C-alpha positions as CSV (number, residue, x, y, z in Angstrom):
1,X,12.1,10.5,-13.8
2,X,9.1,9.6,-11.7
3,X,9.4,9.6,-7.9
4,X,8.7,6.2,-6.2
5,X,5.8,7.6,-4.1
6,X,3.9,8.8,-7.2
7,X,4.7,5.6,-9.2
8,X,3.5,3.3,-6.4
9,X,0.3,5.4,-5.8
10,X,-1.4,4.0,-8.8
11,X,-3.4,0.8,-8.0
12,X,-2.3,-1.2,-11.0
13,X,1.4,-0.4,-10.3
14,X,1.0,-1.3,-6.6
15,X,-0.5,-4.7,-7.7
16,X,2.4,-5.2,-10.1
17,X,4.9,-4.5,-7.2
18,X,3.0,-7.1,-5.1
19,X,3.3,-9.7,-7.9
20,X,7.0,-9.0,-8.4
21,X,7.7,-9.1,-4.7
22,X,6.7,-12.8,-4.8
23,X,9.0,-13.6,-7.7
24,X,10.5,-12.2,-10.9
25,X,8.1,-12.4,-13.9
26,X,7.9,-11.6,-17.6
27,X,5.5,-8.9,-18.9
28,X,3.2,-11.7,-20.2
29,X,3.1,-13.3,-16.8
30,X,2.2,-10.0,-15.1
31,X,-0.3,-9.1,-17.8
32,X,-2.2,-12.4,-17.2
33,X,-3.3,-11.0,-13.8
34,X,-4.9,-7.9,-15.3
35,X,-7.8,-7.0,-17.6
36,X,-5.6,-4.7,-19.7
37,X,-3.2,-5.2,-22.6
38,X,0.4,-6.4,-22.4
39,X,1.3,-3.0,-23.8
40,X,-0.4,-1.2,-20.9
41,X,1.5,-3.3,-18.4
42,X,4.7,-2.5,-20.2
43,X,3.9,1.2,-19.8
44,X,3.3,0.7,-16.1
45,X,6.6,-1.2,-15.8
46,X,8.4,1.6,-17.5
47,X,7.1,4.0,-14.9
48,X,8.1,1.7,-12.1
49,X,11.6,1.3,-13.6
50,X,11.9,5.0,-14.0
51,X,11.1,5.4,-10.3
52,X,13.8,2.9,-9.4
53,X,11.3,0.3,-8.1
54,X,11.9,-2.5,-10.6
55,X,14.5,-3.6,-13.1
56,X,14.5,-5.8,-16.1
57,X,16.9,-8.4,-17.2
58,X,16.9,-9.5,-20.9
59,X,16.9,-13.2,-21.2
60,X,16.7,-14.3,-24.8
61,X,13.7,-12.5,-26.3
62,X,12.1,-11.8,-22.9
63,X,12.6,-9.3,-20.2
64,X,12.3,-10.6,-16.6
65,X,11.2,-7.9,-14.2
66,X,12.1,-7.9,-10.5
67,X,11.6,-5.6,-7.6
68,X,14.6,-3.5,-6.5
69,X,15.0,-3.7,-2.8
70,X,16.8,-0.4,-2.8
71,X,13.9,1.2,-4.5
72,X,11.4,-0.2,-2.0
73,X,13.7,1.1,0.9
74,X,13.6,4.6,-0.7
75,X,9.8,4.3,-1.0
76,X,9.6,3.3,2.7
77,X,11.7,6.3,3.7
78,X,9.4,8.6,1.7
79,X,6.4,7.1,3.5
80,X,8.1,7.5,6.8
81,X,8.7,11.2,6.1
82,X,5.1,11.6,5.1
83,X,3.8,9.8,8.3
84,X,3.9,12.6,10.9
85,X,3.0,12.9,14.5
86,X,-0.4,14.3,13.5
87,X,-1.2,11.2,11.6
88,X,-0.3,9.1,14.6
89,X,-2.8,11.2,16.7
90,X,-5.5,10.8,14.0
91,X,-5.1,7.0,14.2
92,X,-5.2,7.0,18.0
93,X,-8.4,9.1,17.9
94,X,-10.0,6.8,15.3
95,X,-9.2,3.8,17.6
96,X,-10.7,5.6,20.6
97,X,-13.9,6.5,18.7
98,X,-14.3,2.9,17.6
99,X,-13.9,1.7,21.2
100,X,-16.6,4.2,22.3
101,X,-19.0,2.9,19.6
102,X,-18.7,-0.7,20.7
């Protein structure tokens, strides 16, 4: 099983999550937004499903994918654990430097 943080780190998978956040979609609908094969998108969806970020519902011959809110909440918790006081200080320093440059 892939962890959510690793799964969402890949740019194509992040874009898939963005698309699915708007509405559930089939693999073909998702693949239409990418310059890769439907098979490649299916592999990305398997990784996202393994990480608990998406789920598929079989409707006839198609699978409809949707984002799992619980998976996104877990991902947010992981990001929150990663975001430390030191990163807050780094952001504050970057903003201060930008103000000095202008």
